[in-house]
N, C-alpha and C positions, 0 to 999 in steps of 0.2 A: 410575487414568492411571497413565503414565507417567511417570518422575521422571529429571530430572537430579542428577547425584552430583558435585560438585566439591569436588576438595583445593588450595584459594585459592595463589599464590603462586610461580606459575612466569612468566617470562618469555617472551611471547610473539612469539617468529620466524620468518620466513618469508615464500611469497610462495602468492596465493590468487587466482583466478579468479573474480571475480561473474557467479553466474548473473540468468538472464530476471526483467528485472522484476514481480513481480505486478501491477504496476498498471498495468502495459500491457497485460501479457499479455490480461486478461479482459474490457475493452472488443471487444480483437479478436474472442479468440472467442463475443463474443456479436456480432458485426459477421458471421461467416458466414451466420447466417441470414438477412443481406439478399440472398443470391446463391446459385442451386440446383446452381450450379457448385462443387467442389471445393476446399479452400482447403488449405493447406499451412503450419507454425508450425514456425520453427527455433528456440532455445537458451531452449527453453521449460521456466517450471520446475518442478519436481517436488513439488512441496508440496502439501498438505490444499486448499488456497482452488482452487486451478488442479482437481484432482480431481471435487471437489462442482460446480463449474462445468459439467464435461464431462459428470458425470453427470446434472444439469440439463438441457440438451441434446440426450441417447441419451434422455430420459425423452419433451421434445419429438418425437423424432424422429428427428435426426441418428443419423451413423455415423460414430464416430472409431474412425482406425486409428492404434497407440502403431509407430512404427517405430524402429529404430537413432537416429538423429537428429533426427528431424522428428516430430510430429503433425500427421495429416492426416484435415479434418471434412467429409464430405460430408450436406448437409441438402435434397439432393433430398426425403426420405420425409419429411421436417418436416412434420407434421399439428396438431400441440398447438397450441392455443394458452394453455392452462391449467398456469401451473406449481405443479410437488407442493409442497405445502406444507412437508412435514420435512426439503429441503432447499435451500426457499427460507431457512431458519429455523436453515442450518448457517453458513451464507454471507449476508456483507454487499452484497458482489458481487450478487447475485443479479438487483439493481435495476437493474444492465445491460439485464438478458435485455427491458425492458418495452419500451423504443422497438424495440429489432427486431421481436421479437415482434409488435405493433401496426402495423409496416408491413411485413412479413409477409403478415398473417391480418388486417388490420383490427380485430382483436379482442384483449383479452388481461386476463388474470386471474388475478392473485395474492394471494397472503396478504405481510405486513411483511415486510422482511427481517429476519436474525439478525447476527448478526457479534458482536464486544465488545462488551459494556459499556461503553462510556468515554463517555456522557451524551447530549442530546438529536441527535442526528442526523436533522431530520423530512425526509420526503419532498414534501412541501409543493411545493418549488421545481419536482420534478420535473414533476407532477401539475400546476401552472399552467401551467408552458409546455405543458405538450401541451394545452392546453385552448387555448393561445391558437393551437393548430397546427388546429385542430378538432375535440380529439377530446373524448370526452362522459368524465365519470369520475364513476362511484357509487360511495361503501361501504359495508356493509353485513358483520356479523358477521366483522371484523376481515382482510375479503377488497376486494378493490379493482378495481372491472371498466372495462376503456375499452374504449369503444368507438370505432372509429375509422373510418368508412367516409366520413366527409367528414375527413378528414386531408388537409390543404394546405401550403401555404407560411406565414407568419408573424412579425409581430416580435416578440421574447421577450425584456425586461429581466429578469435573476436579481437577486433582492434582494441576494444576495451569491456571489461566481463558486466556485459548488460545483463540482467535477470529476467527480463523480457525474451529475449535471442536465446539466452542459454535452456529459459523453460521451453521455446519452440521447438529448438533444436533437437532436444530431449527425447521429445514426443515424435518428430517427425521422423528422427532416427528410432524408436523403438518395433516401427511395424517395417523398417527397411533391411532390403535384403543384408548382411552383410555386417561389418565392424565400424563403427561411429567413434571417433576421438574428436570432443571438441577440450580446446587450449583456450586459457584466458578466459575460462569459465566464471561466472557470478560464482559467491559463495556464501550469499544466504542464506539463512533456517530452511527459508519453503525451496532449495532448490533441493535441501537433504529431504524434506517432507515429498516433494514431488519423485525423487528416485525411491523413496518407500513406494509410491502407491504403487508405480509402474513397475519394481518388481513384485510387490504382491497381486500384479495382473499376471505374470509369468515371463515378465522382460530379462533380461541379466544387464544392468547398471550399478557401476559399479566410479567414485570418486566423489561425489556430491559434497562440499565443502572443500573441497581444494579444488588448484590452479586447470585440474585434469579431469573431463569426467567421458568417460569409456561406457560406450553404449553396444550393446550386441544385438540385431535387428534381431524379431522373431515374427511366423507367420498370420499369428494369432494372437490375441491375450484376451483373457479372460476379466469377470467383472469384479469390484472390490469390493467393501468397506474404508471407512475410513472418519477421524474424528478430527477438527481441524483443531492445529493450535492456535493457543491464546497468541492475539493479538498485540503484537512489542508497541507497537506505533498507539492504539489508545490506550495500552497502558503508559508509555511513557508521555504522553498527555497529562492522563490521573494526575502524573508525579509533578509534571510542573503545578500543575492545581493548586496541591499543595502547599508548592515552595511560592508561589502569587501570594497564596489567601494565609499564609503563616497557617495552614493547618496540621492536621493530624489523616493521610487515608491509608488506609492498609487496603492493597489491590491486590484478591487470590484465583487464583487458575492463570499465574504467571508463570513464566523460564527466565528465571533471574538471570542465566547465561547469555540471550537475547538483549540483555537490558544494560549492557555491562561497560558500555561509551556514553548512553545516556545516564547513569549514575552516577560515573565517574564525573560529569560536571555538575550534576545537581551538587554531591559534595562538595566539588570546589568552591560552591555557590553558598553553603556553609548549613544547607540542609541532612536533616540526621536521618538517614537511613539503615533501616534493620534486615537483612536478607534472610529469607527462609526457604525449605526444599519450594514451593508450591506456591512464594506470596512473595512481596515483598511491604513495607513500610516507609512511609515518606512521612521526616515530620519538617515543619517551618520553623527557622530557627531566627521570626521577626525579619527586617528588608534583606533581600537576598545581597551576597557581596559579589562583587566583576566573576567574570568567568573571560580569563588574557584570550585566550584563541580557542574557538571552535570551528574546526575546517569538514563541510562537510564530507565522503566517501564512501565508497561500498564496501559492503560489511568486509568486516568489523571493525570499521571507520564510521563514525559519527552519522545515523541515518539521515541521507535529506528530508525525509517526510516529515524529521523535529527538527527541523531548521527555524521555521515560522515558529514555534514555542515558543522556541529558547529569546526568540527576539523579545517577546513577550517578557521573558524571566529577566533577560538582562537591560529591559528598560526601565523596572524601576531600583535596579542591583546599584547597590555603593560603589561608584568608580565605571571606569568604561572599559566594555566587552566590544571584543572584537571576533566580528563573525565571516566565516571564511565559505561561501556557496560555491564549490568546484563541480556539482554534477550538471546543474543546469539553470542554461544564461538568461535566465526571467523569473527567477523566484523568489523577487523581493518585492512582491507587489502589494503586503499586506504592510508593505514601511510606511506608505503611504497615510495610509487609516490607521497608522498607530499615530503619526506625525498631529492626526488631528486629535489626539487623546492626551494630547502632548509629552510623546516620547521626545528624545532628543538623539537623531539618527542622520548620520550624513553615508549614501551609501556611494561608490567609487566603482564603476567595473563589478566585480564578484566577488565585494568587501566591503560590509555595514555596520563599521565604526558606532557603537554604542554608549551614552553617557546615560546615566542612568540618572531617572530624576525619582523625587521622595513621592510622587502618586499619581498616578494617572487623573485625567478628567472623563468621566460618558460625554460621547458622545453617537452620531448617527454613522456608521459604517455601513461599508460592503464585501461578503464575500467577495473575492476574485480567484478562487482556490481552494478544491479541498483544506489542505492542512492550514494553511492563512484565515481561512475562517473559522476554524479550531483558533489557532494562535487571539484573534479578536474578542474569539469571547471570553479567554484569559484574563485579556484581557480588562472586559469589562468586570469580568468576576473582582479582581482588583481595585479598580477607579472606584472614585469618589464621586457618588450619580449614577445617574442611566445612562445603560448604554444601549445601543438599540443595533445591531447586526441584520442586517439585509440579506436580501439571497441564502436564506438557513437550508435549503433544498439544497446547496452546492454542499455541506457538510457533511449530510445523510449520506451522502457516498461514500463515507469511510466511517462514521459514530452510526450506531443504533440508538434513536431517540436519547441523546445526549443532554440536553435538558432534564428528563426526565434524571437521571444518572445524577447530576447534576445535582436537581433539588433533597434526592435522598442524602446527599452528603452537606445540607442545609444550604441551598446554594436561593436567592430571591430569583427565579430567571421562570419564564413563561415562552410559548410559541404563541406569535398569529399569524393565522392564514391568510 
């Protein structure tokens, strides 16, 4: 697999525009199946997860046109309700296709989704929710079969505010006769984006951003156009890059409100942060200070997708930081690689105790998952000497040519295939 080679020590400075959000784009792509009219997507992220999702749509029968500044998806000829096993295993977000396929064809067959191995991510919440909407679910031979001839509105209470389950149920309910209530729903910004898209299609969805979402099902939905919001995790990653390299980075095309939890912790670490309407500037102030406690949780809590990157910042901070991973049960795989670079981290169950060292040193390390790989790149940027990050294509699942954007900011980084 590809590798990233980094010579650490460069102070990153400059401006960067943040690309569209992966976690907003993927469910919107899936929503294209809810209409037979064309849909147009602007500011879509050119990352491997997106291309895999579009390949799934093409397998189902959709036509995808890549134009200069937009993507056009036409699902009029979509016929298949079986998910291709190989593609589904490549991308966790293939699960988003379950609700729209069911709503469109009243049948769906798929394998368990893939993606990063960051612990238990059961799809029970999705399946129990669909059962509450009248779907018959059977499991056999590693596949799940959903029969939705009696799909209808219903009341769903999620045991956990899962983003994927919330979005899946919103899309299934959009074409289900009757009214649906999703309680203990996820409140992430991407949920509100999906609500806006569904309403643009002619649906009646209310409550996104709160714990209860109400959907009035419609018999037919129309096409839509959508511009992806900026990716808050990509933005957060570059914010950390400014801090660990003692640099100064201005990020354009951001929504500062979506970054409040990250901003608060980086300020605690001593960074100077200036917030504008649609931009943010992060200035490193020497070696970071300890961050007493970071605990991941559903939005508006601290995002689990930023936990690994903050581990890197804490690894070179003055004092001891504590990070509690409350969302996934196996999301500290990057720690073993950071230890190879001289970090002082002790893991006990879901808690990382990080005693900062003055400097990390370069080493050969391996990306174990998407965000962990980004954290290792950050570590390489501030380490002494050369760092080689193997399995770089895992990082491509969520970042558009990360090495190119870092190079524009002054990093000494290159890719080898």
